[in-house]
C-alpha positions in Angstrom: -20.3 -13.8 10.9 -19.6 -12.0 7.9 -16.5 -12.8 5.5 -13.5 -10.2 6.0 -12.4 -11.3 1.7 -14.9 -11.5 -0.8 -14.7 -14.6 -2.4 -12.8 -13.2 -5.7 -10.2 -12.0 -4.1 -9.8 -15.5 -2.1 -9.2 -16.4 -6.1 -7.0 -14.1 -6.7 -4.6 -14.8 -3.7 -5.1 -18.3 -4.6 -3.9 -17.7 -8.4 -0.8 -15.3 -7.2 0.1 -18.7 -4.6 0.2 -20.6 -8.0 1.7 -18.4 -9.7 4.5 -18.0 -7.7 5.1 -22.2 -7.3 5.3 -22.0 -11.1 8.0 -19.8 -11.3 5.9 -16.5 -13.6 4.8 -14.2 -11.2 6.7 -10.9 -11.1 7.1 -8.1 -8.7 5.6 -4.5 -10.0 8.1 -2.7 -10.5 11.1 -4.4 -10.4 10.0 -7.2 -12.5 12.0 -9.8 -10.8 10.7 -13.4 -10.2 8.7 -13.7 -6.2 10.2 -16.2 -4.2 8.4 -14.9 -1.3 4.7 -16.5 -0.2 4.1 -13.4 1.6 5.1 -10.9 -1.2 2.7 -13.4 -3.5 -0.5 -12.5 -0.9 0.0 -9.5 -1.4 0.6 -9.3 -5.0 -2.9 -11.2 -4.7 -4.6 -8.5 -2.5 -3.4 -5.5 -3.8 -4.4 -6.7 -7.7 -8.1 -7.8 -5.7 -8.2 -3.6 -4.2 -7.6 -2.3 -7.6 -10.6 -4.5 -8.9 -12.7 -3.1 -6.3 -13.4 -6.8 -4.4 -13.8 -7.1 -1.0 -10.2 -6.3 1.0 -9.5 -5.2 4.3 -7.7 -1.6 3.7 -3.8 -2.0 3.4 -2.3 -1.9 7.0 0.0 1.7 7.9 3.0 1.1 9.9 3.2 2.3 13.2 4.8 5.1 14.4 8.5 5.2 15.9 7.8 6.6 20.1 10.9 9.4 19.3 13.2 9.8 15.8 16.2 11.4 15.6 14.8 14.0 13.3 12.5 15.7 15.5 15.1 15.7 18.5 17.4 17.4 16.0 14.9 19.8 15.4 13.6 20.4 19.5 17.2 20.9 19.3 17.8 23.5 16.7 14.8 25.3 18.0 16.0 26.0 22.0 19.1 27.1 20.0 17.6 29.5 17.6 15.1 30.5 20.8 18.9 31.7 22.7 20.1 33.5 19.8 17.2 35.3 19.4 17.0 36.3 23.0 20.9 37.2 23.2 20.6 39.2 19.9 17.2 41.7 21.5 19.6 42.0 24.9 22.8 42.9 22.5 20.8 45.5 20.7 19.1 46.4 23.5 22.6 47.0 24.8 23.5 49.1 21.5 20.6 51.2 21.9 21.8 52.7 25.2 25.1 53.5 24.3 23.9 55.3 21.6 21.3 57.4 23.8 24.6 57.8 26.2 
C-alpha cells in the first residue's frame, strides 16, 4: 500500500513538533507561540506542501444545509416578485383609466 505522506513530510511534522515542545514554533501572520499539538502538525504539513512533498490536499469545511443568508435572499426575492406583479397590475389599471 502506498504511503499517504512522504518521509520528508513526516520529518517536517516531527521538526514542527519538536519546535513546539521547545516553545520556539510561531504561527504565520500573528507570530504567536504555538501551544496546540494539532496546530503544530498543520504547520508542518503546510510547510511540506509548499516544498512540493507528497501530502494530501487540505480538507475543505463542510457546507451547512441551510444558511440564514440564503433564506433571507429567498424571502427578499419573493417580496420583489410580489411587488413587480402588483406594479404591473397598477400600471394596467392606470392605462385603462386613461383610455376612458
